[in-house]
N, CA and C atoms as a LAMMPS dump frame, in Angstrom:
ITEM: TIMESTEP
0
ITEM: NUMBER OF ATOMS
336
ITEM: BOX BOUNDS ff ff ff
-5.0000000000000000e+02 5.0000000000000000e+02
-5.0000000000000000e+02 5.0000000000000000e+02
-5.0000000000000000e+02 5.0000000000000000e+02
ITEM: ATOMS id mol type element x y z
1 1 1 N -13.46 -338.249 -13.473
2 1 2 C -12.335 -337.172 -13.998
3 1 3 C -12.492 -336.955 -15.703
4 2 1 N -12.64 -335.525 -15.818
5 2 2 C -12.944 -335.316 -17.252
6 2 3 C -11.773 -335.774 -18.219
7 3 1 N -11.919 -335.792 -19.222
8 3 2 C -11.005 -335.544 -20.134
9 3 3 C -10.066 -334.577 -20.4
10 4 1 N -8.88 -334.868 -20.842
11 4 2 C -7.927 -334.14 -20.856
12 4 3 C -7.898 -333.196 -21.933
13 5 1 N -7.78 -331.855 -21.136
14 5 2 C -8.12 -330.22 -22.341
15 5 3 C -6.755 -330.578 -23.536
16 6 1 N -6.816 -330.85 -24.264
17 6 2 C -6.041 -330.681 -25.573
18 6 3 C -6.102 -329.411 -25.902
19 7 1 N -4.934 -328.126 -26.259
20 7 2 C -5.512 -326.971 -26.476
21 7 3 C -5.47 -326.866 -28.193
22 8 1 N -5.755 -326.232 -28.505
23 8 2 C -6.026 -325.733 -29.699
24 8 3 C -4.627 -325.455 -30.213
25 9 1 N -4.175 -325.52 -31.722
26 9 2 C -3.068 -324.683 -31.986
27 9 3 C -2.987 -323.264 -31.524
28 10 1 N -3.789 -322.544 -31.934
29 10 2 C -4.128 -320.915 -31.646
30 10 3 C -3.844 -320.457 -30.227
31 11 1 N -4.515 -321.421 -29.446
32 11 2 C -4.276 -321.072 -28.185
33 11 3 C -2.842 -321.418 -27.738
34 12 1 N -1.671 -322.181 -28.096
35 12 2 C -0.7 -322.769 -27.774
36 12 3 C 0.043 -321.294 -28.604
37 13 1 N -0.199 -320.608 -29.418
38 13 2 C 0.344 -319.516 -29.984
39 13 3 C 0.285 -318.479 -29.403
40 14 1 N -0.837 -318.216 -28.422
41 14 2 C -1.642 -317.017 -28.013
42 14 3 C -1.136 -317.22 -26.842
43 15 1 N -0.924 -318.13 -25.969
44 15 2 C 0.306 -318.494 -24.724
45 15 3 C 1.331 -317.718 -24.826
46 16 1 N 2.069 -318.114 -26.161
47 16 2 C 3.69 -317.366 -26.676
48 16 3 C 3.638 -316.128 -26.182
49 17 1 N 3.093 -315.487 -27.046
50 17 2 C 2.447 -314.167 -26.889
51 17 3 C 1.919 -313.271 -26.61
52 18 1 N 0.902 -314.432 -25.544
53 18 2 C -0.03 -313.369 -25.076
54 18 3 C 0.74 -312.275 -23.644
55 19 1 N -0.13 -311.134 -23.738
56 19 2 C 0.498 -310.039 -22.357
57 19 3 C 0.346 -308.872 -23.527
58 20 1 N 0.107 -307.763 -23.039
59 20 2 C -0.037 -306.641 -23.865
60 20 3 C 1.067 -305.846 -24.583
61 21 1 N 1.94 -306.581 -23.796
62 21 2 C 3.451 -305.983 -24.064
63 21 3 C 4.628 -307.168 -25.056
64 22 1 N 4.233 -307.918 -25.075
65 22 2 C 4.872 -309.361 -25.273
66 22 3 C 5.034 -308.683 -26.915
67 23 1 N 3.931 -308.67 -27.909
68 23 2 C 3.698 -308.383 -29.08
69 23 3 C 4.626 -307.394 -29.853
70 24 1 N 3.976 -306.311 -28.687
71 24 2 C 5.067 -304.98 -28.975
72 24 3 C 6.804 -304.981 -29.062
73 25 1 N 7.196 -305.891 -27.945
74 25 2 C 8.199 -305.942 -27.647
75 25 3 C 8.842 -306.875 -28.977
76 26 1 N 8.303 -307.555 -29.368
77 26 2 C 8.435 -308.617 -30.362
78 26 3 C 8.68 -307.745 -31.807
79 27 1 N 8.071 -306.875 -32.092
80 27 2 C 7.354 -305.791 -33.2
81 27 3 C 8.834 -305.281 -33.305
82 28 1 N 9.197 -304.782 -31.909
83 28 2 C 10.166 -303.618 -32.218
84 28 3 C 11.469 -304.478 -32.251
85 29 1 N 11.359 -305.661 -31.698
86 29 2 C 12.847 -306.626 -32.117
87 29 3 C 13.165 -307.001 -33.302
88 30 1 N 12.087 -307.005 -34.173
89 30 2 C 12.02 -307.381 -35.985
90 30 3 C 13.804 -307.457 -36.412
91 31 1 N 14.123 -305.987 -36.46
92 31 2 C 14.847 -305.471 -37.297
93 31 3 C 16.192 -304.817 -36.438
94 32 1 N 15.997 -304.822 -34.838
95 32 2 C 17.204 -304.559 -34.092
96 32 3 C 17.351 -305.379 -33.06
97 33 1 N 18.705 -305.28 -32.423
98 33 2 C 19.224 -305.618 -31.161
99 33 3 C 18.629 -304.214 -30.033
100 34 1 N 17.85 -304.651 -29.011
101 34 2 C 18.013 -303.294 -28.573
102 34 3 C 17.992 -303.27 -27.267
103 35 1 N 18.674 -302.323 -26.241
104 35 2 C 18.974 -302.984 -24.866
105 35 3 C 17.488 -302.301 -24.222
106 36 1 N 17.615 -302.471 -22.735
107 36 2 C 16.375 -302.42 -22.378
108 36 3 C 15.858 -301.13 -22.213
109 37 1 N 16.637 -300.322 -21.834
110 37 2 C 16.202 -298.799 -21.658
111 37 3 C 15.374 -298.642 -23.34
112 38 1 N 16.03 -298.69 -24.375
113 38 2 C 15.716 -298.414 -25.955
114 38 3 C 14.202 -298.909 -26.07
115 39 1 N 14.204 -300.502 -25.771
116 39 2 C 12.867 -300.988 -25.578
117 39 3 C 11.743 -300.416 -24.901
118 40 1 N 12.438 -299.87 -23.589
119 40 2 C 11.03 -299.138 -22.528
120 40 3 C 10.96 -297.699 -22.867
121 41 1 N 11.621 -297.012 -23.783
122 41 2 C 11.458 -296.046 -24.526
123 41 3 C 10.453 -296.289 -25.585
124 42 1 N 10.396 -297.287 -26.501
125 42 2 C 9.483 -297.35 -27.516
126 42 3 C 7.962 -297.95 -26.781
127 43 1 N 8.082 -298.389 -25.67
128 43 2 C 6.582 -298.586 -25.342
129 43 3 C 6.483 -297.783 -23.855
130 44 1 N 6.238 -296.586 -23.745
131 44 2 C 6.529 -296.016 -22.437
132 44 3 C 5.335 -296.222 -21.494
133 45 1 N 4.328 -296.775 -22.317
134 45 2 C 2.75 -296.831 -20.955
135 45 3 C 3.14 -298.064 -20.31
136 46 1 N 4.166 -298.843 -20.676
137 46 2 C 4.48 -300.055 -20.099
138 46 3 C 5.611 -299.701 -18.874
139 47 1 N 5.371 -300.306 -17.876
140 47 2 C 6.455 -300.134 -16.453
141 47 3 C 7.808 -301.076 -16.533
142 48 1 N 8.741 -300.656 -15.836
143 48 2 C 9.799 -301.581 -15.961
144 48 3 C 9.681 -302.841 -15.808
145 49 1 N 8.686 -303.01 -14.641
146 49 2 C 8.123 -304.233 -14.078
147 49 3 C 7.932 -305.075 -15.152
148 50 1 N 6.849 -304.503 -15.286
149 50 2 C 6.146 -305.526 -16.326
150 50 3 C 6.783 -306.096 -17.451
151 51 1 N 7.57 -305.241 -18.168
152 51 2 C 8.394 -304.795 -19.368
153 51 3 C 9.317 -306.212 -19.186
154 52 1 N 9.919 -305.837 -18.207
155 52 2 C 11.272 -307.256 -17.392
156 52 3 C 10.427 -308.532 -17.377
157 53 1 N 9.369 -308.842 -16.637
158 53 2 C 8.513 -309.986 -16.582
159 53 3 C 8.096 -310.43 -18.094
160 54 1 N 8.027 -309.656 -18.968
161 54 2 C 7.206 -310.429 -19.982
162 54 3 C 8.491 -310.73 -21.065
163 55 1 N 9.67 -309.795 -20.845
164 55 2 C 10.409 -310.377 -21.556
165 55 3 C 11.327 -311.393 -21.087
166 56 1 N 11.509 -311.438 -19.633
167 56 2 C 11.704 -313.242 -19.149
168 56 3 C 10.714 -314.028 -19.677
169 57 1 N 9.84 -314.051 -19.842
170 57 2 C 8.88 -314.861 -20.419
171 57 3 C 9.278 -315.352 -21.838
172 58 1 N 9.47 -314.253 -22.556
173 58 2 C 9.977 -314.388 -24.221
174 58 3 C 11.542 -315.095 -24.332
175 59 1 N 12.027 -314.796 -23.385
176 59 2 C 13.243 -315.727 -23.324
177 59 3 C 12.935 -317.237 -23.203
178 60 1 N 12.124 -317.158 -21.736
179 60 2 C 11.824 -318.315 -21.292
180 60 3 C 11.89 -319.453 -22.227
181 61 1 N 10.658 -318.567 -23.082
182 61 2 C 9.759 -319.83 -24.183
183 61 3 C 10.818 -319.405 -25.381
184 62 1 N 11.822 -318.901 -25.282
185 62 2 C 13.017 -319.398 -26.488
186 62 3 C 12.813 -318.149 -27.698
187 63 1 N 11.886 -317.251 -27.446
188 63 2 C 11.663 -316.272 -28.438
189 63 3 C 12.062 -315.038 -28.81
190 64 1 N 13.372 -314.875 -27.282
191 64 2 C 14.191 -313.649 -27.291
192 64 3 C 15.773 -314.244 -26.824
193 65 1 N 16.421 -313.632 -27.614
194 65 2 C 17.975 -314.222 -26.384
195 65 3 C 18.099 -312.425 -25.706
196 66 1 N 18.423 -313.159 -24.631
197 66 2 C 19.112 -311.779 -23.544
198 66 3 C 20.593 -311.906 -23.662
199 67 1 N 21.434 -310.607 -23.581
200 67 2 C 22.668 -311.254 -23.59
201 67 3 C 22.901 -310.165 -22.598
202 68 1 N 24.169 -310.327 -21.769
203 68 2 C 24.069 -309.336 -20.597
204 68 3 C 26.018 -309.012 -20.867
205 69 1 N 26.457 -308.079 -20.961
206 69 2 C 27.779 -307.702 -20.792
207 69 3 C 28.564 -307.231 -19.694
208 70 1 N 29.616 -307.909 -19.145
209 70 2 C 29.912 -307.841 -17.966
210 70 3 C 31.065 -306.109 -17.987
211 71 1 N 29.907 -305.2 -18.001
212 71 2 C 30.333 -303.967 -17.897
213 71 3 C 29.848 -303.05 -16.607
214 72 1 N 30.502 -302.169 -16.269
215 72 2 C 29.775 -301.001 -15.252
216 72 3 C 29.657 -299.717 -15.768
217 73 1 N 28.224 -299.169 -15.919
218 73 2 C 27.222 -300.839 -15.362
219 73 3 C 26.794 -301.519 -16.602
220 74 1 N 26.198 -302.58 -15.944
221 74 2 C 25.927 -303.719 -17.052
222 74 3 C 24.86 -303.351 -18.078
223 75 1 N 25.182 -303.845 -19.193
224 75 2 C 24.269 -303.471 -20.479
225 75 3 C 23.972 -304.956 -20.781
226 76 1 N 22.293 -304.839 -20.929
227 76 2 C 22.168 -305.941 -21.672
228 76 3 C 20.985 -305.877 -22.653
229 77 1 N 21.347 -306.715 -23.284
230 77 2 C 20.54 -306.207 -25.116
231 77 3 C 19.701 -307.615 -24.891
232 78 1 N 18.594 -307.367 -26.052
233 78 2 C 17.662 -308.375 -26.325
234 78 3 C 17.466 -308.491 -27.99
235 79 1 N 17.374 -309.317 -28.29
236 79 2 C 17.252 -310.03 -29.944
237 79 3 C 16.368 -310.738 -30.462
238 80 1 N 15.848 -310.97 -30.915
239 80 2 C 15.038 -312.392 -31.468
240 80 3 C 15.973 -313.374 -31.279
241 81 1 N 15.409 -314.244 -31.267
242 81 2 C 16.02 -315.563 -31.439
243 81 3 C 15.788 -316.607 -33.089
244 82 1 N 16.262 -317.333 -33.413
245 82 2 C 15.91 -318.103 -34.211
246 82 3 C 14.127 -318.122 -34.512
247 83 1 N 14.035 -318.951 -33.322
248 83 2 C 12.153 -319.1 -32.959
249 83 3 C 11.561 -318.148 -32.937
250 84 1 N 12.219 -316.857 -32.378
251 84 2 C 11.473 -315.905 -32.485
252 84 3 C 11.187 -315.091 -33.955
253 85 1 N 12.382 -314.953 -34.5
254 85 2 C 12.429 -314.921 -35.726
255 85 3 C 11.269 -315.412 -36.401
256 86 1 N 10.913 -316.673 -36.823
257 86 2 C 9.674 -316.991 -36.984
258 86 3 C 8.398 -316.601 -37.213
259 87 1 N 8.646 -315.834 -35.83
260 87 2 C 6.699 -314.984 -35.726
261 87 3 C 7.267 -313.891 -36.37
262 88 1 N 7.855 -313.561 -37.544
263 88 2 C 8.025 -312.166 -38.225
264 88 3 C 6.798 -312.151 -38.847
265 89 1 N 6.595 -312.997 -39.763
266 89 2 C 5.168 -313.026 -40.608
267 89 3 C 3.429 -312.579 -39.786
268 90 1 N 3.421 -313.115 -38.259
269 90 2 C 2.466 -313.16 -37.6
270 90 3 C 2.362 -311.776 -37.029
271 91 1 N 3.943 -311.267 -36.423
272 91 2 C 3.901 -309.772 -35.868
273 91 3 C 3.152 -308.572 -37.056
274 92 1 N 4.338 -308.817 -38.176
275 92 2 C 3.807 -308.137 -39.401
276 92 3 C 2.416 -308.085 -40.02
277 93 1 N 1.841 -309.418 -39.53
278 93 2 C 0.502 -309.469 -40.049
279 93 3 C -0.847 -308.721 -39.156
280 94 1 N -0.008 -308.883 -37.701
281 94 2 C -1.436 -308.274 -36.578
282 94 3 C -1.062 -306.321 -36.878
283 95 1 N 0.458 -306.156 -37.24
284 95 2 C 0.478 -304.658 -37.303
285 95 3 C -0.53 -304.508 -38.406
286 96 1 N -0.499 -305.123 -39.425
287 96 2 C -0.97 -304.585 -40.944
288 96 3 C -2.549 -304.535 -40.355
289 97 1 N -3.16 -305.5 -39.73
290 97 2 C -4.492 -305.837 -39.364
291 97 3 C -5.249 -304.307 -38.723
292 98 1 N -4.045 -304.318 -37.265
293 98 2 C -4.446 -303.392 -36.728
294 98 3 C -4.212 -301.68 -37.495
295 99 1 N -3.09 -301.435 -38.805
296 99 2 C -3.552 -300.288 -39.31
297 99 3 C -4.532 -300.05 -39.776
298 100 1 N -5.212 -301.334 -40.454
299 100 2 C -6.527 -301.389 -41.381
300 100 3 C -7.822 -301.158 -40.456
301 101 1 N -7.682 -301.408 -39.491
302 101 2 C -8.879 -301.442 -38.653
303 101 3 C -9.083 -300.177 -37.85
304 102 1 N -7.972 -299.132 -37.875
305 102 2 C -7.8 -297.831 -37.148
306 102 3 C -8.055 -297.255 -38.319
307 103 1 N -7.742 -297.21 -39.298
308 103 2 C -8.453 -296.229 -40.617
309 103 3 C -9.924 -296.383 -41.308
310 104 1 N -10.447 -297.956 -40.527
311 104 2 C -11.649 -298.352 -40.93
312 104 3 C -12.583 -297.233 -40.105
313 105 1 N -11.988 -297.657 -38.832
314 105 2 C -12.604 -296.645 -37.612
315 105 3 C -12.334 -295.35 -37.378
316 106 1 N -11.606 -294.75 -38.775
317 106 2 C -11.544 -293.536 -38.719
318 106 3 C -12.422 -293.219 -39.6
319 107 1 N -12.685 -294.205 -40.92
320 107 2 C -13.628 -293.961 -41.751
321 107 3 C -14.896 -293.645 -41.168
322 108 1 N -15.47 -294.607 -40.787
323 108 2 C -16.51 -294.368 -40.191
324 108 3 C -17.048 -293.82 -38.836
325 109 1 N -15.881 -293.215 -38.215
326 109 2 C -16.324 -291.931 -37.294
327 109 3 C -16.223 -290.756 -38.411
328 110 1 N -15.969 -290.542 -39.79
329 110 2 C -15.736 -289.36 -40.189
330 110 3 C -17.369 -289.419 -40.978
331 111 1 N -17.577 -290.62 -41.359
332 111 2 C -18.512 -290.835 -41.85
333 111 3 C -20.326 -290.794 -41.18
334 112 1 N -19.889 -290.447 -40.245
335 112 2 C -21.282 -290.607 -39.197
336 112 3 C -21.603 -289.231 -38.841
């Protein structure tokens, strides 16, 4: 039997936010409590099924709080949990890096 795999700290973090739409959902929840349909409108490329699955995983992992209101039709809102809020600098750093990367790519393609 081999040695038990000990996860590196980066692996632990990536497992929690891994998934194409988790980081995007977390970004949109940074400053807003959003209903499901509003989150879906902000991420139109994702299917409702996939978004639901990834939001449930974020909720399971304690990063997002899901609140269901007993109304007809039912209203469901999502917001960052206190633990999810600790990801703010990471999500903002990912955004800044993405902006810089796109600008660099545009600059390189213009120079070519």
